[in-house]
N, C-alpha and C positions, 0 to 999 in steps of 0.2 A: 534432555536431547542438552549434557552437557556445551558448551561448545571449548574450541581448539584454547586451554588461555593466554598463549604470546597473541593470537591473533585478535581474543578480547584488550591484550594490553595495549597492543595496536591500534587500536579505534580506540580505547579513550585516548589517550596519548592525541589520536589526531583530532578530538574531542578536544580537548586544553587550549590546543594549538588554536584551533578555529575562534575559539571565546576569546583568546588572548590574543587574538588579529583583528578580533573587531571589539576590542575595549582598547586597543594601538590605535583603529580607524575615527572611533568615537574621539580619545585625545584628539590628534591631530584634527578633524571636520566638528567641534565640536554637536555634532548629531548625535545623536540618543533617542532607539525608540524606547518605549515603553514595554511593559508585559503586556497587555495588552493591545495594542499595536503589530507586535509582532503576533501574537495565537490569532487576531483576526485577523492578519495575512493567510495566517495553515488552515487556519478556517475556509478562507476562503478558495485555495486551490485545492485540501480537500472535498468541498462541496463544488468545485466542480469539474475535479477527476469525478467523482458516484456519477456526477450527469451524467457526466462522457462513457464511464464504464455501463451504468442502466443502460443508456441508448443504444450503442452495442450489440447488448446481451441482447435489445429487442429486437434490434435489426438482423443478430441471428435466428431468435424465436422463430419469428416471421420467415425467415429464409429456411428453418430444415427444421422445424420449431420444436418444442420441450425437451430440455431433458426426460421431463416424463416422460414422451412419447417413442422418445429416442433408448430410454431407459429398458419399457415396452420394446420395441421390435430386438433389442439383445439379448431381451433376457427367455433363456429357455422353458418354457413352459407344457414343454413334451415330458409325460409319461414317464414315469423313474419304474426301473425293472422290476420293483419290489408292489410295484402299486398290479 
């Protein structure tokens, strides 16, 4: 699925502008972050979101059953006319 080339160009431009703004901020403040620091922060956010999503999924399954159980209820198991 190809994305709109104009949308992709806009997103690339915004990405570059965010990077330049971050660079300017680092020059002004003297505060720089290493790749390891940034990736650790991203990993922490991802882990928290993954745990949150798993907890939500567990609550939904406790309340409504698993997706397999729902699929079993909605699947038509009646014999076909050829049977």
